[in-house]
C-alpha positions in Angstrom: 0.0 0.0 0.0 1.2 3.5 -0.7 -0.2 7.1 -0.5 -0.7 9.6 -3.3 0.2 13.2 -3.0 -3.1 14.2 -1.2 -2.8 11.4 1.4 -5.4 8.9 0.0 -4.2 5.3 0.2 -3.6 3.5 -3.1 -3.6 -0.3 -3.2 -1.8 -2.3 -5.9 -2.0 -5.9 -6.7 1.7 -6.1 -7.6 1.8 -9.1 -10.0 -1.2 -7.7 -12.0 0.4 -4.2 -11.9 3.6 -5.6 -13.4 1.7 -7.4 -16.1 -0.2 -4.3 -17.1 3.0 -2.3 -17.1 4.7 -4.9 -19.3 1.8 -4.8 -21.8 1.9 -1.0 -21.9 5.6 -1.1 -22.6 5.2 -3.7 -25.3 2.5 -1.6 -27.0 4.6 1.5 -26.8 7.5 -0.4 -28.4 5.5 -1.4 -31.5 6.6 0.3 -34.6 4.3 3.0 -36.0 4.1 3.3 -39.7 4.3 6.8 -41.1 2.3 6.9 -44.3 4.5 9.8 -45.6 7.8 7.9 -45.2 7.7 6.3 -48.7 6.4 9.5 -50.3 9.4 11.5 -48.9 12.1 8.9 -49.9 12.5 10.7 -53.3 14.9 13.2 -51.6 17.4 10.4 -50.6 20.6 9.9 -52.4 23.1 12.1 -54.3 22.2 15.5 -55.8 24.8 17.3 -58.0 24.9 21.0 -58.2 26.7 24.3 -57.7 27.1 27.2 -55.2 27.2 30.7 -56.5 29.1 32.7 -53.9 28.7 36.2 -55.0 31.0 37.8 -52.3 33.7 35.1 -52.5 37.2 36.5 -53.2 38.4 33.1 -54.4 35.9 32.2 -57.1 32.3 33.0 -57.9 31.2 29.4 -58.5 31.8 26.2 -56.5 30.9 22.7 -57.3 28.5 21.2 -54.8 27.1 17.8 -53.9 24.1 17.2 -51.6 24.1 13.7 -50.1 20.9 12.8 -48.2 21.7 9.7 -46.1 18.6 9.3 -43.9 14.9 10.1 -44.3 12.4 9.6 -41.5 8.9 10.9 -42.2 9.3 14.5 -43.2 12.7 14.8 -41.5 16.1 14.1 -43.2 19.8 14.2 -42.5 22.8 14.4 -44.8 26.0 16.1 -45.9 26.5 19.1 -48.1 29.9 19.2 -49.9 31.3 22.4 -51.3 34.3 21.8 -53.7 36.7 24.2 -55.4 36.5 23.4 -59.2 40.2 24.1 -59.9 41.4 21.7 -57.1 38.8 19.2 -56.0 40.9 18.3 -52.9 40.0 21.7 -51.6 36.5 21.2 -50.1 34.2 21.7 -47.1 31.8 19.0 -45.9 29.0 20.0 -43.4 26.4 17.9 -41.8 22.9 19.1 -42.2 19.4 18.3 -41.0 16.1 19.3 -42.6 12.4 19.0 -43.1 10.3 18.4 -46.2 7.2 20.6 -46.8 4.7 20.7 -49.7 6.9 22.5 -52.3 10.1 23.3 -50.5 12.6 21.9 -47.9 14.4 23.7 -45.1 17.9 22.7 -44.2 20.0 23.6 -41.1 23.8 23.5 -40.9 25.0 21.4 -37.9 28.7 21.0 -37.9 31.7 20.7 -40.2 32.8 17.1 -40.6 35.7 17.7 -43.0 37.6 20.6 -44.7 40.7 21.5 -46.6 41.4 25.1 -47.0 42.9 26.5 -50.2 46.6 27.6 -50.2 47.3 31.2 -49.3 45.2 33.6 -47.2 41.7 32.3 -48.0 39.8 29.9 -45.8 36.3 28.4 -45.9 33.5 30.3 -44.0 32.9 27.4 -41.6 30.6 29.0 -39.0 27.9 31.7 -39.2 25.1 31.7 -36.8 23.3 34.4 -38.8 22.6 32.1 -41.8 22.7 28.5 -40.7 19.2 27.8 -42.3 18.3 27.7 -46.0 15.1 27.2 -47.9 15.1 25.3 -51.2 12.1 25.1 -53.5 11.7 22.0 -55.6 10.0 21.3 -58.9 10.2 19.3 -62.1 12.1 21.0 -64.9 12.1 19.0 -68.1 13.5 15.5 -67.4 15.0 16.6 -64.0 14.0 17.6 -60.5 15.6 20.9 -59.3 16.3 22.1 -55.8 17.1 25.8 -55.6 17.6 28.1 -52.7 19.2 31.3 -51.7 20.9 32.4 -48.5 21.5 36.1 -47.8 24.1 37.2 -45.2 26.3 40.3 -44.6 29.4 38.1 -44.4 31.1 36.1 -47.2 28.7 33.2 -47.0 25.8 34.6 -49.1 25.1 31.9 -51.7 22.7 30.7 -54.3 22.5 26.9 -54.5 21.1 24.7 -57.2 20.9 20.9 -57.3 19.5 18.6 -60.0 18.7 14.9 -60.4 17.4 13.1 -63.5 13.9 11.7 -63.1 15.2 8.4 -64.3 17.6 8.2 -61.3 14.8 8.1 -58.7 13.9 4.8 -57.0 10.9 6.5 -55.4 8.8 9.1 -57.1 6.8 11.7 -55.2 3.4 12.7 -56.4 4.6 16.0 -57.9 6.9 14.1 -60.3 4.2 11.7 -61.5 2.9 11.8 -65.1 0.3 9.1 -65.6 0.6 6.8 -68.5 -2.5 6.5 -70.6 -2.1 3.4 -72.7 -4.6 2.0 -75.2 -6.7 -0.7 -73.7 -8.9 -3.5 -75.0 -12.2 -3.7 -73.1 -14.5 -0.7 -73.7 -16.8 1.2 -71.3 -18.8 4.4 -71.5 -18.5 7.4 -69.2 -20.6 10.5 -69.8 -20.5 10.0 -73.6 -16.7 9.5 -73.6 -15.1 6.1 -74.5 -12.7 4.7 -71.9 -10.9 1.4 -72.5 -9.4 -1.0 -69.9 -6.9 -3.8 -69.9 -7.3 -7.1 -68.2 -4.9 -7.3 -65.3 -2.0 -9.8 -65.4 -2.2 -12.3 -62.6 1.5 -12.0 -61.5 1.2 -8.3 -61.2 -2.1 -8.4 -59.2 -0.5 -7.3 -55.9 2.2 -5.0 -57.2 1.8 -1.4 -56.1 -1.5 -1.9 -54.4 -0.5 -0.1 -51.2 1.4 2.8 -53.0 0.3 4.5 -56.2 1.2 7.8 -57.9 3.5 8.8 -55.1 1.1 8.2 -52.3 0.1 5.5 -49.8 -3.1 3.7 -50.5 -5.5 3.0 -47.6 -6.8 -0.5 -46.8 -9.5 -1.4 -49.2 -13.1 -2.5 -48.3 -13.9 -5.5 -50.5 -17.2 -5.9 -52.4 -18.4 -9.1 -54.1 -19.9 -8.3 -57.5 -22.1 -10.9 -59.1 -22.0 -9.3 -62.5 -19.6 -8.7 -65.4 -19.6 -4.9 -64.8 -20.5 -2.4 -62.1 -21.7 1.2 -62.2 -19.9 3.7 -60.0 -21.4 7.0 -59.0 -19.4 9.7 -57.3 -20.6 13.0 -55.9 -19.6 15.6 -53.2 -20.6 14.7 -49.7 -22.8 17.6 -48.4 -21.6 21.1 -49.4 -19.9 21.4 -52.8 -16.6 22.9 -51.7 -14.2 22.3 -54.6 -13.0 18.7 -54.0 -11.2 17.4 -57.1 -10.2 13.7 -57.6 -8.6 11.4 -60.1 -9.6 7.7 -60.4 -7.3 4.8 -61.0 -8.6 1.3 -61.8 -6.2 -1.5 -61.5 -3.4 1.0 -61.7 -4.7 2.7 -64.8 -5.7 6.3 -64.7 -9.2 6.4 -66.1 -10.6 9.8 -64.9 -8.3 12.8 -64.4 -9.1 15.9 -62.2 -12.8 15.4 -61.8 -14.6 18.1 -59.7 -17.1 16.5 -57.4 -20.6 18.1 -57.7 -24.0 17.6 -56.2 -25.0 15.6 -59.3 -23.3 12.3 -59.6 -20.6 11.5 -62.0 -21.2 7.9 -63.4 -18.7 5.5 -64.9 -19.1 1.8 -65.8 -16.3 -0.6 -64.9 -15.7 -4.1 -66.1 -15.2 -6.8 -63.4 -12.3 -9.1 -64.2 -12.8 -12.5 -62.7 -10.3 -14.1 -60.3 -8.7 -10.7 -59.5 -9.3 -8.1 -56.7 -10.0 -5.2 -59.0 -8.9 -2.0 -57.2 -10.5 1.4 -57.6 -8.3 4.2 -56.1 -9.6 7.7 -55.3 -6.7 10.1 -55.6 -7.2 13.6 -54.1 -6.1 16.4 -56.5 -7.4 19.1 -54.1 -9.0 19.2 -50.7 -11.6 21.8 -51.3 -12.6 24.4 -48.6 -13.3 21.7 -45.9 -10.6 19.0 -45.8 -10.3 16.1 -46.2 -11.4 15.3 -49.8 -14.6 13.2 -49.2 -16.6 11.6 -52.0 -20.0 9.9 -51.6 -19.7 6.7 -53.6 -22.5 4.4 -54.9 -22.0 1.0 -56.4 -24.8 -0.4 -58.6 -24.9 -3.9 -60.0 -28.0 -5.9 -60.9 -30.7 -4.8 -58.4 -28.1 -4.1 -55.7 -26.8 -0.8 -54.5 -24.1 0.1 -51.9 -23.4 3.6 -50.6 -20.4 4.8 -48.6 -17.9 7.6 -48.1 -14.3 7.6 -49.2 -11.9 10.2 -47.7 -8.5 10.9 -49.1 -5.8 13.6 -48.6 -2.5 14.8 -50.2 -0.5 11.9 -48.7 -3.0 9.0 -48.7 -5.5 7.8 -51.2 -8.7 5.8 -50.5 -9.6 2.6 -52.3 -12.1 -0.3 -52.7 -11.8 -3.7 -54.2 -14.4 -5.2 -56.5 -14.2 -9.0 -56.7 -16.2 -11.0 -59.2 -18.6 -13.5 -57.6 -18.7 -17.2 -58.6 
């Protein structure tokens, strides 16, 4: 028996208390999956670029390399290397940390891990508390992704930095890099007077990419058994029309792009491929005035109708599976 801070006695059954504490510790130790982790892996690896040091007395332009070694959610760590073009042994390596935002990253200089000064009177500017942070905007430019930032300081460390990486060099692609592939398909369906064609999925690829599509995680799908060769899908805004915009993927194929959800339903007919968990993904293009992006969905087949809500955001898409009945 023990007392709490106001003097009331508290009784513990010690074996049970230890068991509960152990269970709590075990639960706390379980890994938590961050749905943004894979989305942000695009920044990892080596980025080649240059520093423009406008006040430098040695040279106006330095070669630079950004090496991102660790990404955890929206946070990252790495090394930035500044190299003298005329003598690549003359260099400054600084450890950095940073955070990824919607269209830019912020980096913060931590400590110098290696340097070799040039011969003569000039040295690297190794420490400056006034400008240890830097903002880089990122975007796709042609066949590359560009990181570009500028740091202003009254000392010699004012710089403009620019890094690039070819799109073909990325293992992971974020949603801002994604350009959907619209390939001609075989099976036809009609949507609002427009002809859309679909391809029958290949069995060996049936589980590929089902939890990650177009740079975003895909939520766990509710499965519906469809006793028909096709199904009619209706989508409309849930409640107030506030500007929600979506794209639709069916078995990995983009079939509807940038559809604004309205009070009146948008209707599309989808073929049901037998022996395959046909996946429909709702991908948010905008969140409207009242996030998240929420669509009222109706499934119609034969004399049956199912109605439900699907919510998605800019990091995670919603999905359902349509399985052909026997």
